[in-house]
FILUM-734201 format. One record per residue (C-alpha): residue number from 1; x, y negated, z. Coordinates in pm, whole numbers, plus 50000, padded with zeros to 5 digits. Layout:
# FILUM-734201
[NUM; [X; Y; Z]]
...
//
This chain:
# FILUM-734201
[1; [50210; 50893; 53112]]
[2; [50282; 50576; 52936]]
[3; [49988; 50371; 52765]]
[4; [50139; 50478; 52421]]
[5; [50117; 50792; 52451]]
[6; [49778; 50831; 52646]]
[7; [49706; 50630; 52352]]
[8; [49835; 50884; 52158]]
[9; [49612; 51114; 52287]]
[10; [49301; 50928; 52310]]
[11; [49263; 50950; 51916]]
[12; [49250; 51287; 51863]]
[13; [49046; 51361; 52186]]
[14; [48798; 51074; 52047]]
[15; [48820; 51323; 51659]]
[16; [48737; 51573; 51849]]
[17; [48424; 51501; 52044]]
[18; [48281; 51298; 51692]]
[19; [48304; 51625; 51507]]
[20; [48172; 51881; 51769]]
[21; [47881; 51644; 51809]]
[22; [47816; 51604; 51441]]
[23; [47859; 51960; 51470]]
[24; [47562; 52014; 51760]]
[25; [47424; 51823; 51516]]
[26; [47381; 51860; 51267]]
[27; [47240; 52227; 51286]]
[28; [46986; 52198; 51558]]
[29; [46841; 51954; 51256]]
[30; [46902; 52149; 51034]]
[31; [47035; 51812; 50775]]
[32; [47027; 51886; 50442]]
[33; [47286; 51622; 50356]]
[34; [47511; 51635; 50634]]
[35; [47603; 51994; 50674]]
[36; [47791; 52001; 50973]]
[37; [48174; 51960; 50985]]
[38; [48277; 52390; 50925]]
[39; [48082; 52443; 50679]]
[40; [48297; 52125; 50558]]
[41; [48608; 52242; 50589]]
[42; [48539; 52593; 50523]]
[43; [48457; 52458; 50168]]
[44; [48751; 52246; 50177]]
[45; [49002; 52521; 50255]]
[46; [48852; 52667; 49942]]
[47; [48866; 52443; 49702]]
[48; [49242; 52289; 49790]]
[49; [49380; 52536; 49997]]
[50; [49265; 52900; 49841]]
[51; [49520; 52944; 49555]]
[52; [49861; 53246; 49575]]
[53; [50136; 53165; 49775]]
[54; [50353; 53143; 49453]]
[55; [50172; 52824; 49370]]
[56; [50185; 52633; 49711]]
[57; [49864; 52814; 49825]]
[58; [49741; 52502; 49590]]
[59; [49430; 52580; 49388]]
[60; [49307; 52557; 49017]]
[61; [49109; 52299; 49154]]
[62; [49381; 52040; 49349]]
[63; [49584; 52088; 49055]]
[64; [49365; 51983; 48794]]
[65; [49167; 51774; 48966]]
[66; [49371; 51607; 49317]]
[67; [49740; 51604; 49145]]
[68; [49696; 51396; 48896]]
[69; [49424; 51108; 49091]]
[70; [49704; 51105; 49276]]
[71; [49950; 51008; 49075]]
[72; [49729; 50811; 48925]]
[73; [49740; 50657; 49225]]
[74; [50082; 50619; 49319]]
[75; [50117; 50430; 48972]]
[76; [49900; 50238; 48923]]
[77; [49893; 50082; 49330]]
[78; [50360; 50030; 49231]]
[79; [50297; 49883; 48919]]
[80; [50016; 49634; 49084]]
[81; [50284; 49551; 49376]]
[82; [50530; 49469; 49104]]
[83; [50249; 49221; 48966]]
[84; [50203; 49079; 49269]]
[85; [50501; 49025; 49472]]
[86; [50688; 48927; 49196]]
[87; [50359; 48640; 49068]]
[88; [50309; 48566; 49444]]
[89; [50669; 48533; 49491]]
[90; [50691; 48235; 49183]]
[91; [50416; 48059; 49253]]
[92; [50456; 48069; 49626]]
[93; [50764; 47902; 49517]]
[94; [50663; 47669; 49218]]
[95; [50418; 47400; 49295]]
[96; [50429; 47318; 48918]]
[97; [50331; 47668; 48807]]
[98; [50047; 47724; 49156]]
[99; [49869; 47384; 49017]]
[100; [49843; 47473; 48657]]
[101; [49731; 47898; 48724]]
[102; [49550; 47792; 49063]]
[103; [49216; 47789; 48925]]
[104; [49236; 48078; 48665]]
[105; [49355; 48296; 48951]]
[106; [49105; 48192; 49225]]
[107; [48886; 48281; 48900]]
[108; [49007; 48598; 48827]]
[109; [49001; 48709; 49173]]
[110; [48618; 48603; 49230]]
[111; [48519; 48895; 48995]]
[112; [48458; 49175; 49123]]
[113; [48760; 49501; 48931]]
[114; [48399; 49718; 48885]]
[115; [48241; 49434; 48654]]
[116; [48544; 49516; 48416]]
[117; [48526; 49819; 48395]]
[118; [48264; 49823; 48086]]
[119; [48550; 49538; 47953]]
[120; [48819; 49835; 48058]]
[121; [48662; 50057; 47843]]
[122; [48659; 49905; 47526]]
[123; [48964; 49806; 47534]]
[124; [49165; 50134; 47617]]
[125; [49131; 50439; 47536]]
[126; [48951; 50681; 47803]]
[127; [49119; 50897; 48025]]
[128; [49436; 50754; 48197]]
[129; [49492; 50463; 48075]]
[130; [49131; 50303; 48174]]
[131; [49187; 50441; 48532]]
[132; [49604; 50276; 48569]]
[133; [49433; 50004; 48538]]
[134; [49118; 49964; 48645]]
[135; [49359; 50001; 49024]]
[136; [49653; 49736; 48882]]
[137; [49386; 49455; 48861]]
[138; [49195; 49552; 49214]]
[139; [49507; 49616; 49388]]
[140; [49701; 49259; 49240]]
[141; [49509; 49067; 49391]]
[142; [49506; 49105; 49785]]
[143; [49940; 49156; 49705]]
[144; [49945; 48823; 49472]]
[145; [49765; 48606; 49751]]
[146; [49953; 48772; 50041]]
[147; [50266; 48738; 49848]]
[148; [50241; 48379; 49725]]
[149; [50058; 48275; 50050]]
[150; [50349; 48393; 50244]]
[151; [50618; 48201; 49980]]
[152; [50477; 47924; 50083]]
[153; [50493; 47938; 50455]]
[154; [50878; 47905; 50449]]
[155; [51040; 47708; 50701]]
[156; [51159; 47404; 50591]]
[157; [51508; 47513; 50820]]
[158; [51554; 47860; 50668]]
[159; [51564; 47664; 50257]]
[160; [51778; 47353; 50463]]
[161; [52042; 47598; 50603]]
[162; [52036; 47795; 50259]]
[163; [52112; 47526; 50100]]
[164; [52406; 47371; 50356]]
[165; [52530; 47769; 50336]]
[166; [52522; 47669; 49943]]
[167; [52398; 47997; 49849]]
[168; [52291; 48126; 49465]]
[169; [51892; 48089; 49368]]
[170; [51911; 48484; 49370]]
[171; [52043; 48507; 49705]]
[172; [51841; 48230; 49885]]
[173; [51537; 48502; 49731]]
[174; [51643; 48751; 49844]]
[175; [51843; 48627; 50172]]
[176; [51605; 48361; 50264]]
[177; [51262; 48405; 50032]]
[178; [51129; 48759; 50089]]
[179; [51278; 48818; 50474]]
[180; [51032; 48526; 50576]]
[181; [50769; 48587; 50371]]
[182; [50736; 48988; 50470]]
[183; [50514; 49013; 50710]]
[184; [50224; 48888; 50505]]
[185; [50362; 49094; 50136]]
[186; [50350; 49374; 50396]]
[187; [49993; 49290; 50495]]
[188; [49930; 49313; 50142]]
[189; [50034; 49564; 50029]]
[190; [49863; 49779; 50318]]
[191; [49480; 49653; 50246]]
[192; [49572; 49730; 49923]]
[193; [49555; 50034; 49973]]
[194; [49210; 50123; 50048]]
[195; [49123; 49884; 49787]]
[196; [49404; 50111; 49499]]
[197; [49157; 50501; 49633]]
[198; [48847; 50252; 49573]]
[199; [48937; 50187; 49221]]
[200; [49065; 50504; 49125]]
[201; [48700; 50685; 49279]]
[202; [48534; 50430; 49098]]
[203; [48669; 50493; 48738]]
[204; [48658; 50823; 48680]]
[205; [48293; 50834; 48799]]
[206; [48307; 50685; 48468]]
[207; [48534; 50687; 48245]]
[208; [48755; 51065; 48346]]
[209; [48692; 51471; 48312]]
[210; [48886; 51512; 48551]]
[211; [49007; 51318; 48903]]
[212; [48841; 51341; 49268]]
[213; [48561; 51072; 49114]]
[214; [48468; 51352; 48795]]
[215; [48464; 51633; 49072]]
[216; [48246; 51417; 49337]]
[217; [47993; 51334; 48996]]
[218; [48020; 51707; 48880]]
[219; [47946; 51816; 49291]]
[220; [47682; 51553; 49259]]
[221; [47422; 51649; 48972]]
[222; [47571; 52053; 49092]]
[223; [47293; 51935; 49417]]
[224; [47629; 52101; 49567]]
[225; [47639; 51896; 49913]]
[226; [47959; 52070; 50087]]
[227; [48172; 52020; 49746]]
[228; [48071; 51659; 49792]]
[229; [48184; 51630; 50163]]
[230; [48496; 51876; 50165]]
[231; [48644; 51585; 49874]]
[232; [48446; 51220; 50105]]
[233; [48661; 51403; 50360]]
[234; [48910; 51474; 50170]]
[235; [48972; 51086; 50074]]
[236; [48937; 50989; 50446]]
[237; [49184; 51190; 50512]]
[238; [49426; 51059; 50250]]
[239; [49353; 50690; 50295]]
[240; [49452; 50742; 50676]]
[241; [49757; 50922; 50580]]
[242; [49867; 50580; 50352]]
[243; [49787; 50352; 50695]]
[244; [49978; 50567; 50931]]
[245; [50258; 50628; 50639]]
[246; [50279; 50216; 50660]]
[247; [50226; 50152; 51013]]
[248; [50520; 50409; 51035]]
[249; [50759; 50183; 50802]]
[250; [50603; 49919; 50940]]
[251; [50724; 49986; 51329]]
[252; [51031; 50169; 51213]]
[253; [51121; 49848; 51023]]
[254; [51039; 49611; 51254]]
[255; [51345; 49341; 51253]]
[256; [51256; 49262; 50878]]
[257; [50825; 49235; 50933]]
[258; [50914; 48962; 51240]]
[259; [50860; 48650; 51180]]
[260; [51105; 48382; 51274]]
[261; [51397; 48598; 51248]]
[262; [51752; 48443; 51172]]
[263; [51694; 48593; 50795]]
[264; [52056; 48436; 50774]]
[265; [52191; 48731; 50955]]
[266; [52350; 48877; 50655]]
[267; [52498; 48617; 50435]]
[268; [52868; 48667; 50389]]
[269; [53032; 48466; 50627]]
[270; [53366; 48276; 50422]]
[271; [53701; 48461; 50549]]
[272; [53899; 48185; 50781]]
[273; [54259; 48087; 50705]]
[274; [54472; 48249; 50981]]
[275; [54617; 47982; 51269]]
[276; [54911; 47869; 51202]]
[277; [55186; 47972; 51443]]
[278; [55452; 47700; 51495]]
[279; [55756; 47775; 51689]]
[280; [55996; 47657; 51824]]
[281; [56313; 47607; 51624]]
[282; [56640; 47796; 51754]]
[283; [56935; 47608; 51953]]
[284; [57165; 47485; 51536]]
[285; [56823; 47568; 51346]]
[286; [56685; 47227; 51162]]
[287; [56424; 47057; 51291]]
//
């Protein structure tokens, strides 16, 4: 058995062992705030997946709370990724712009995103705009900083080769700078997913009438401990799934995320003129 396959079997076995220990300890100790995993799984099934087959077994609670949260998470993260990567590449390759905006960027990223929620509530309408603003602001910073560092650390040899190839600015950006900075950009995007989940829950706790954060607050108000744990476990599974998706993408596109790759392998080669073939003149023909 290969080490990778052995490692793949170790992970589910460790989770199963931890679940069994949790089940035995909580049932023996009868802790109020720590229900057994079997009770949490049963409550989560009834909350999320006990709907009719015509609705793909999704309950009304899933449609009303889980799907809106996932939509906000996807839209907010996408907006932050586009803004962060674009601004990071510009700041990394334009030293003058980085010198002018650098202090403001460091001040902005030093402010905790949760501290700006009162200001966001005052600016935007309570509801989806508040959640999107909070998620986008919190997620932008790790993406921007990693993209800026990656663009700034492009090897000089790549840029010199681009000058030799006489690449246009757009081609140099897409074929040289972005592939060379891709490992750090991808690291920032991967780190930002967990922060997006955090900002989604925090924004829904304070300014929402739907979503997982709102459902968590409602369960806490009603002292429904099992429902609280069902939401928390679902959030953990979402974070695990997002991380697994990014790892899968990283493994499938390892050739694009490997530092020191030949970024000019995709450049178009100029067509070479056909070789000149000179034949000897026939007898009687002019030289």
